C-alpha positions in Angstrom: 145.8 156.8 -87.0 149.2 156.7 -85.5 151.7 159.3 -86.7 155.6 159.4 -86.0 156.9 162.0 -83.5 160.4 163.0 -83.0 161.4 164.3 -79.5 164.5 165.8 -78.1 164.9 164.4 -74.5 167.8 164.4 -72.0 170.0 161.3 -72.4 169.3 160.1 -68.7 165.5 160.2 -69.5 165.9 158.2 -72.6 167.9 155.5 -70.6 165.2 155.4 -68.0 162.5 155.2 -70.7 164.2 152.1 -72.2 164.6 150.6 -68.8 161.1 151.4 -67.7 159.6 150.2 -71.1 161.4 146.8 -71.0 160.5 146.2 -67.4 156.8 146.8 -68.1 156.8 145.2 -71.6 155.7 148.5 -73.2 157.1 150.4 -76.1 158.3 153.9 -75.4 155.7 155.3 -77.7 153.0 153.3 -75.9 154.2 154.9 -72.4 154.3 158.4 -74.0 150.8 157.9 -75.4 149.5 156.7 -72.1 151.1 159.7 -70.3 149.6 162.2 -72.7 146.1 160.5 -72.4 146.3 160.9 -68.6 147.4 164.5 -68.9 144.4 165.1 -71.3 141.9 163.4 -69.0 143.2 165.3 -65.7 144.0 168.7 -67.4 141.7 171.5 -65.9 139.2 173.1 -68.3 139.1 176.8 -68.3 135.8 178.5 -68.8 136.0 181.5 -71.1 134.7 184.8 -69.8 131.2 185.5 -71.2 132.5 188.6 -73.1 135.2 186.4 -74.7 132.6 183.9 -75.6 130.4 186.2 -77.3 133.3 187.3 -79.6 134.1 183.8 -80.5 133.7 183.1 -84.3 132.8 186.9 -85.0 135.3 187.0 -88.1 134.4 183.4 -89.2 132.3 184.4 -92.1 133.9 187.8 -92.9 137.6 188.1 -92.5 139.3 191.1 -90.9 139.4 194.3 -93.3 142.9 195.1 -94.4 144.9 197.7 -92.1 145.0 200.2 -94.8 141.1 200.2 -95.1 140.7 200.3 -91.2 143.1 203.4 -91.0 141.3 205.3 -93.8 137.9 204.5 -92.1 139.4 205.7 -88.7 140.8 208.9 -90.1 137.6 209.7 -92.1 135.7 210.1 -88.9 135.0 213.4 -87.4 135.9 213.3 -83.7 134.9 217.0 -82.8 
């Protein structure tokens, strides 16, 4: 479903966008959408390191404990 997006772009680029869109009978929205689709399809995908992958979702079922509880637990341990 299309949504509205507001962009802040250099004035010269806006002028060019209007010129290009009229010349090619496309709206500026359509030009931008096509550009993003092209970026999405050509963007390299990065493989996560196996250790990082193994941690993915670890806290999904149980959220991180409160910092206060973590500190108390840490300082209760005997490190001698």
